[in-house]
N, C-alpha and C positions, 0 to 999 in steps of 0.2 A: 305803651305805658306799662309800668310794673304791675304785678298782680297784687291782689288784696293781701296775700300772705307776706309779700315783701314788706308792705307797710306795717303789718302786724309785728314783724321781726324788728323793724326800725323802732316802733313805739316801745316794744318790750325791752330793747337795749337801752332806750332813754329812761324807761321806768326803773331799770336796775340801778341807775345812777341817781335819778332825781325823784323817785316815788315819795320819799319823805320830805321833799322840799316844800315849804309852806306856800310858795308862789306857783311853782311849775308842776307839782305833783298832781293837783286836781285836774288841770287841763289835759295832762297826759293820760290820766285814767279815763277821762271823758272821750279822748280820741280812741283809746283802746276799746271802749264800749261801742263807739260808733262803727269801728271796723268789724268787731265781732257780730254786731247786729245790723250790718249794712243792708239797706233795702233801698233800691233805686225808686225815687218818687218824683212826681211833679206836684209842687205845692201851688195852690191858687191863693194869691194874696193881693191885698189892696186895702185902702182905707174903708172903714165900715160904711155900709149903705151905698157902696159903689156898684153893687149888683153881682157879687161873687156867687151867691146861691142861685140866682137866676141864670147866670152863665152855665153853672154846673148842671142845672136842670136841662138846659138846652143841649149840652153835650151828652147827657144821659138819655135824652129823648123822652123824658117824663118828669112831671113836677113832683120831685121827691123831697127836696130840701126847702126849709123855710125861707121865704123871700120878704120878710118884714123890712120896712124902711128905717128901722132902728137897729142898733147893734143886737144881733140875734144869735150868731154862732158862738157857743161857749165851749163845747167839747170837740176835740180834733176828730174829724171823720175821714177814714181811709176808704177809698173806693177801689175795689179789686175786680178784675174782669173775670167772667165765666163764659163758657161756650153754650151751655144748655140752660133752658128755662128752669128746669127742676133744681139747678144749682144756686138759684137766686136765694139770698139769705141776708139777715141782719144779725151781727154778733156783737154783743156788748162786753167790753173788757173792763173789769173793775180794778181799782187801785190795790185791793187786797189779793190780786192774782187770779180771782175767779172770773168765769166768763159765762154768758148766757146767750142762747140763740132765740130770736123771736121770729114769728112767721112773717114771710114776705107779704102776706095778705094784710098784715097790720102796718103797712108802710106809712100810713098816716100818723102812726104813733112815733115815727122817727123824731119828730120835733120835740117830743117830751124828753128825749134823752140828749139832745144836742144843742138846745137853745137856752138862753137866759130865762125865757118865759116858760121853761119846762118845769118838771117836778124837782123835789129835793134830791131825787136819785142821781141827778146829773153831777152833784158834788162828789159822789162816790165813784163816778166813772173816770177811767183813764183815757179811753178812746172808744170809738164805734167803728166797726168794719161793715161796709156795705158791699155785698157781692152782686154785681150787675154787669150785663154785657156791654163792653165799651170797646169800640173798634181800634182805638189807638193805644190800648194797653195790652200787655202780655203778662205771663206768670211772674216776670221779674220786675215789672213796672207798676207803680201804684199812684193813684190820683188822690191828693189830700186837700180837704177843705179846712182852712185855718180860721180862727176867730177874727183876725184882722191885724193890719200893720200898726194901727194906732188904737188898739183896744183900750177901753176905759178901766179895765180891771187888770191887776197885776198877774193873776193866774192865767187869764186868757192871753195876755201879752207874752208871758213865759212860754206858753204852748206854741204860739206863733213863732217865737224866736227859735225854739228847738226844731220845729218843722222846717224853717228856712235854712238852718245850719246843716241839717242832714239831707236836704232835698238835692236831687240831681239837676233839676230844672225848675224854673219858676214861670207861672203864668201871672204876669203882673197886670192888674186892672186899674184903669183910671176912668173918671167920668168924661166921656167925649164931649159933652156940652160945656164942661167947665175947663178942660185941659188939666195939666199937671201943676201942682204947687211945689214948694220947697221940700215938703215932707216926702213927696214922691221922688224928687230928684236925689235927695239924700239917701233914701232907701235903695234906689236903683244903683247908686254909686257903690254902696256897701255890697250889694249882691254881685255886681260885676267884679269887684275886688276879690270876692270869694270864689271866683271862677265859675259862677253859675251860668247855665244856659237859660236865656230869658226870652219868653214870648210876651210881647207887650200888646195888651188888648184894650181897645177903647169901647166902653159900654154906653148905652143910652144914645146911640147915634141916629136912631130912627126919628128923632126930633129935629135933625139938621138937614139942610139942603146939601147938595153935592159941593157947591162952592164953599159953604160954611165949614163943612168937614175938611175940605182941602186946606182951608186957612188954619184950622186947629191943628191938623196933621203937620203942616209945614212948621208952625210955631213950636210944637212939641219936639219934633225931630231936631230942629236947630238948637234948642236949649239942651237936649240930650247930648248932642255933639259938642256943645260948648262946655257944659258943666259935668257931664258923666263919662261919655265914651265917644272917642272920635271915629270908631268904626261904624260902618253903615248899619243902622238898625231898621227894623220893619215894624209897622203898627198894623194890627188886625182889627178893623172896625167891625163890631158885631152887634146886631139887634137880637137880644136873647128871646124876646117875645115872638118875633117873626120866625126865629129858628125853631123854637118849640112848636109853634103852630104849623110850620112847614113839615116837621117830622110827624106830628100827629095826623096831618092830612096827606102825608106822602107826596108833598108838592115840591118837585125839584126847583121850579122857578123861585118859589118863596125862599127855599133854603139858600139858593145862590144869592138872592138879593139880601138875605140876612147877614152874609159874610161868614157864617159858621163853617161853611164848606172849606174855605181857604185855611182857617185855623185848624180844622180837623186834619186836613191834608198835611200841614206842617207837623202836627203832633204825630201823625202816622209815620211820616218820614223819619222823625226823631226816634220813634220806637224801632222801626225796621233797621235803621243804621246802627243800633246798639250804642249810640252816643251817650245814653243815660249812664251806662257803666263807667265810661270815660269821665263824665261830668261828676259822678259821685266820688270817684277816686281822686279826681283833680281837685275837688273841694277839700277833701281830707288832706291831700298832699299840700295844698295851700296853707291850711291851718297848721299842719305839722311843720312845714318849712318856716312859717311865721313864728311859731313857738320856739323852734330850735334857734332861729335867728335871735329871738329875744333872750334865750338862755345864753347864747354865745356872746351877745352884747353885754349881758350882765357879768359874765365871767371873764370877758376879754380884758387883757392887759396889753401893755406895749409889746411885751415879749410874745403874746399869743396872737397878735394881729395877723402875722404872716400865716400862722396855722389856720386862723379863721378865714383868711382869704382863700387858702387852699381848699378849705372845707366848702366855702361858697362856690368855688370852681367845681368841686366835686358834686355839690348839690345841683349846680347848673347843668353839669354833665349828666347827672342822673335824670334830671328833668328832661333834657334833650333826648336821652336814651328812652325815657318813659314815653315821651310824646311820639318819638319815632316808632317805638314798638307798638304804641297804641294805634298809630295810623295803619301799620301793617296788620295788626290784629283785627282792625276794623275791616280791612280788605279781605282777610282770611274768613272772618265771620260772615261777611256779606256773600262771599263765594260759596262757603259751606252751606249757608242758608238756602241759596238757590239750588244747589245740588241736592240738599235734603228734600226740598219741595219737589224737585224733579223725581226723586226716588219715591216719594209718597204719592205722586200723581203720575204713575207710569201711563203713558199714552197707549192704551191697550184696545185694539180693535177686535177684541175677542168675540163680542156679540155679533158684529158684522161678519166676521170670519166663520163663526159657528152657523150663522144663517146660510152662508154660501155652502158650507159643508152639508147642512141638512138638505139644501136644494139638489146638490149632486147626488146624495144618497136616494132622495125621492125619485129622481130621474132614472137611475139605474135599477132601483127596485121595480119600477113600472116596466122597464124593458125586460127584466127577468120574468116578471109575471106574464107579459105578453108572449114571450117565447114558450113558456110552459103551456099557456092556453092554446097556442098553435099546435104544439106537440100533442096535447090531449085531444084536440079535434081530429088530428090525423089518426091517432090510435083508435078512436071510437068510430070513425066514419069511413076510413079507407078500406076498400074491399080486399086488397091483398096485403094487409098489414103484417100477416104472419111471415111472409117472404121478405118484407122490407123493413121490419121493425128495427133490426140491428142498424141499418143505414139511418133510419130516422133518429134512433137513440144517439148514435155517434154524432149526427149533425147537431142535435140538441146539446150534447155534452160539449162539443167544440164551440158552439155559439155561447153557451153559458160561461165557459172559461174565458172566451174573448171578452164577454161583457164584464166579468169580474176584473179582468186585467185592465180594461178601459176605465172602469170605476176607480181602481187603485191609481192608475196613471193620472186621472183628473184630480184626485185628492192630493197626489204628490205635486202636481202642478200648482194647485191652490196653496199647498204648504210652502212651496218655493217662493211664491209671490208674497206670502206672509213673512217668511224669513227675510227676504230682500227688503220688505217694507220696514221691518224692525231695524235692520242694519242701516238703512237710509235715515230712519228716524233718529237713531243714536248719533249718526254723523251730523245730522242737522241740529240736534240739541247741543252737541259739542260746539258747533260753529256759533250757535246762538249764545252759548255760555261765554265764548271768547268775545263776541261782540258786546255783550252786557258788561263784562269786566273791562274791556277797552274803553267803553263809554263812561265808566265810573270816574267821577272827578275825585282825584286824590292830591294830597300835598306832598307825596313822595313819588319817586320815579319807579315805574314798573315796565319791564321789557316784555310785553305780552306776546311779541313775535316769537321769542324764545320758548315761552310756555306753549304757544300754539304748535311749534315744531315738536315739542315733547309729547303732547297728547296725540299728535298724528301718528307717533310711533307706537302708541298703545295698540296691542293686538285686538282685532275685532273679527272673530270668526265663529259663527254659530254652527254647531254640529247639526248635520242634516239627518233626519230619521228616514230609513229606507222603508217605503210603503210596499212591502212584498207580502203575498198571501199564498196559502197552499192551493194547488189546483185540485179539482175533483178527480177522483180515481175510480169512479163507477164504470166498469168496463163489461162488455159481453163478448170479448174476443174469443172466449173458449168455444162459442158456437161455430164461428168461422174456422177455428183451428181443427175441431173434431170433424166437421164436414169436409174440410180440406184433406184430412188424412184418409177418409173413405174414398174421396174422389181420386186421390193419388194411387190408392190400392187398385181401384177399378182401371185406371189408366195403365198401370203396370201390367195387370192381367190381360188387358186387351192388346197391349204391346207384345206380350209373350204369345198370345193366341195368333197374332199376325205373323210372328216368327215361325210358329208351328205350321200355320197354313202355307207360309212361304216354303218351308221344308217339304211339306206334302206335295206341293205343286212341282217342286224340283224332282221329287221321286217319281211323280207321274210322267214328267217330261223324260226322265231317265228310262222309265219303263217303256214308254212309246219309242224312245230312241233305240232301245234294245230290240224291239220288234222290227224297227226300220232296218237296223244292222242285219238282223236275221234274214229278212226278206231280200236285202241286197246280197247277202252271202249265198242264199238259195238261187237268186238270179245268176250270180256269178258262177255258181257250180253248174248251172245249166240243167238241161233236161237229161233224164237217165238215158245212157247210150243203149242202143239195141244190141241183141246177141248176134254175133257174126257166124254165118254158116259157110262152109267150104266143101264143095263136092270133089271127090277124087275116086279113081278106079284102080282096082288092083287085079292082077291076072291078065290073062289074054284069052282070046277066043271065048270058048264056052265057059272058061273059068274066070273070065273078066266080070268083076263085081263092082257096083257103084256104091260109094259111101258118101255120107254127109258129116262133116266135122263142125261141131258147134264150139264158138269162142266167146264166153261171157265174162271174161276177166275185167274188161272196162266197166261193165255194169256193176260187177261186184265192188270194184274200187269206188265207183260213184256212190253206190249204196252205203259203203262204209263211211265215206266223207259226209254224206247226208245224215247218217245216223249220229255221227260225232257232232256235227253242227247242231242238229236238233237237240241232242242231249245237253250240250253246253248252253243253248238258248233256254231250254226249259229250266235248267238249274239257275241261271241268272234271273229268269222271270220269276221263279219260285222265291228266290231271295228278295227281289225287289217288291214282290207282292206282299211278303211277310213284313218287310220294313214299312211299306206303305200302310198296311193294316194297323201296325203299331202306332204309326204317326197319326192316323185318323182317329184311333182310339184315344190317344193323348189329346188330340184337338177337341174331341167330343167332351172329354173330362174338363178341359179348360173352359169350353163353352158353358158347361154346366156350372163351374165355379163363378164365371162372370155373371151368369144369370142369378146365382145365389147372392153375389156381392151387390149386384144392382138392386135386387129385392131388398137387401139389408139397407142400402143407401136410401131407397124409397121409404122403408119403414122408419129409419132413423130420422129422415127429414120430416116425416109426418109426426113422429114423436117430438122432435125439436120444435116443429111448428106449433104443436099443441102446448109445449112448455113455454114457447115465446108468447103465444097468445095469452096464456095464464099470467105470465110475467107482465105483459102489456096491460092486462086488466088490473093486476095488483098495482102496477106503476101509476095508473090513472087514479086509483084510490089513495095511494100513499104519497105520491110524489109531491103533492101540494104541501103536505106537512114538512117533507124533507127540504123542499125549496125554501119554505118559510124559516125553518131552523137554520139552514145554511146562510140565508140572507141576514138573519138576526146575528149569527155568530160573526159573519163577515163585517157587518156594521159595527158590532162591538169592538172587533179587532182594529178597524180603521179609526174609530173614535178614541180608542186607547192610545194608539200611535199619535193621534192628533193632540191629545192632552199632554202626552209626553213631550212632543215638540214645543207646545206652548210653554210648558214648564222650563224647558231648556232656554227658550227665548227670554223668559222673564228672569231666570237665573243669570243669564249672560248680561242682561241689562243691569241688574243689581250689581253684579261683579264689576262691570265696566264703570259704574258710578263710583264704587268703592275705590277702584284703582285710580280713577280720575281725581277723586277727592284727596287720596293719599299723595298723588303727584302734585296737585295744586298746593296742598299744605307744605310739602317739601320745597316747592318752588318759592312760595312766599317766605318761608323760614330762611332759605338761603339768601334771598334778596335782603331780608331784614337784618340778618347777621352781618352781611357785607356793609349795609348802610350804617349800622351801629359802629362797626370797625372804623368807618370813615369819619366819625364825629370828632371834631376838635373843639376845645374850649379855650378861649384866649385868657 
């Protein structure tokens, strides 16, 4: 259906031509005022004493309005809904433009301002507004109590007529014990011609048996179809007294028996569908069309009949376009309302997830505390802690880092479950939205399969937060490194000493070998030869003399060889002895250095052990605070990442709903545009 502004423009165009017209100017100005002050409303009407106020009290859940059995309602009462108890109020609007708010505690005073039996002040009132919680109303829809369809006073009759003309829908009441008379049927006919949405309610039915009511209902429906409207109507039988009692006692059975529940459900559906907007504009459109037809008939001539026919076709076309657009707008409004509620009511399992996060944190905090307690017991009670502290400390460090990593891994796993849950939830909600829209009864064609394919192509990917944390870097490797350097120096010196000893042994073997060679050479030279003697005689007879010739040449030669051999041996022996002495002196110095180095290692180890012991004692004193601070910082870091992930999930959910809404509106708009293009008027 066309918007309010479309009809404002139509009426303005008509006023530009007919405002000064004696017959048509007034009705056009009235239409303009109705459009400018349009307010969707449900007017409650019926002949006086039919039980209007009693029904309204039943709908409101409290006896607020006068229920006299004579004509009582004089001033129009508009009932508007509120959501909070503190917003309840009564506002009096006077004919001079002033207004006054009276306390809701003075609700009994309401009759003074709205009934014929009230004070003279009612003559000065234009209307009364009652702000009260009503389930089937919203900010755009108002419930109106009228004086009555057959009021005995002209002013009250005029008030009723104006309320009926501007109302979007009508709750029409008749006495269920009496049925309808000709006044009822005539009024219903006028309301239906004005395109009003009508809820027919039978009151005072608590005095009828089931068979008696069925007889009344059949008779009334048959006459309505005969005299008023051939379309199928529905009558809501209501016992106002039972309904009011049921609400006061919170008695579902009594409420169901009273019939008020079925009426309220129908009114709720009317409100949720947004049909009241359609009904208001349809009523104005009807009055405008009727008026323009009257104008056209008044001005029409033989020459203008064809133009008038074209205009009628255009009006019919515009009406078809308006009805078609309204149908699609209703679908769009219904879908957007579902998506808006889905956005307002994000299914957030944050409390449950946070509880799981706290459980994980509690578990790993306990593990860390246990590991530190074990470490502390070892430090304080182990007899050789000074020699093994580094090992214990590294084991603690390794176990703490592994525990922190396991903590982060478990939080990351919980986070992944949460992200997958959100993704599955969004997909499930999308599917539910498709099912709801598919099940919606419409009078226009909608290809929901195409829309389903479109939303399946909407990207849905939640960015994952990496749950990574810094490892602890408290190390004592410098102890190992320093002691290792000392050990390496000692090993190197011992290796050098071994090489010196090896050289000394080689020299000793060489010395001994030289002695062996000397002895072998002496043996080979043999014993010293003896001096040879040779006797000979010279002369003869008495001059003959005996001589002895001595030959020591071999002995001398042997002695010379022995002296040379001994001299060479002594020289070699002297050189080897000197070299051996030097090697032994070097070996002695190396042994002394090794002893010094070993003493240094011993001293350093004792010093380091003292330092380690002091560090161990300090660690026992301070480490508890360090672990607590580390755990606190680690917990804060993980929870910060968790909140960031939660925000990402919620942001994606919101963004997805916005994209889905945009795609839905685009889809409905495209289908509506194509449907309007296909409209043909004969």
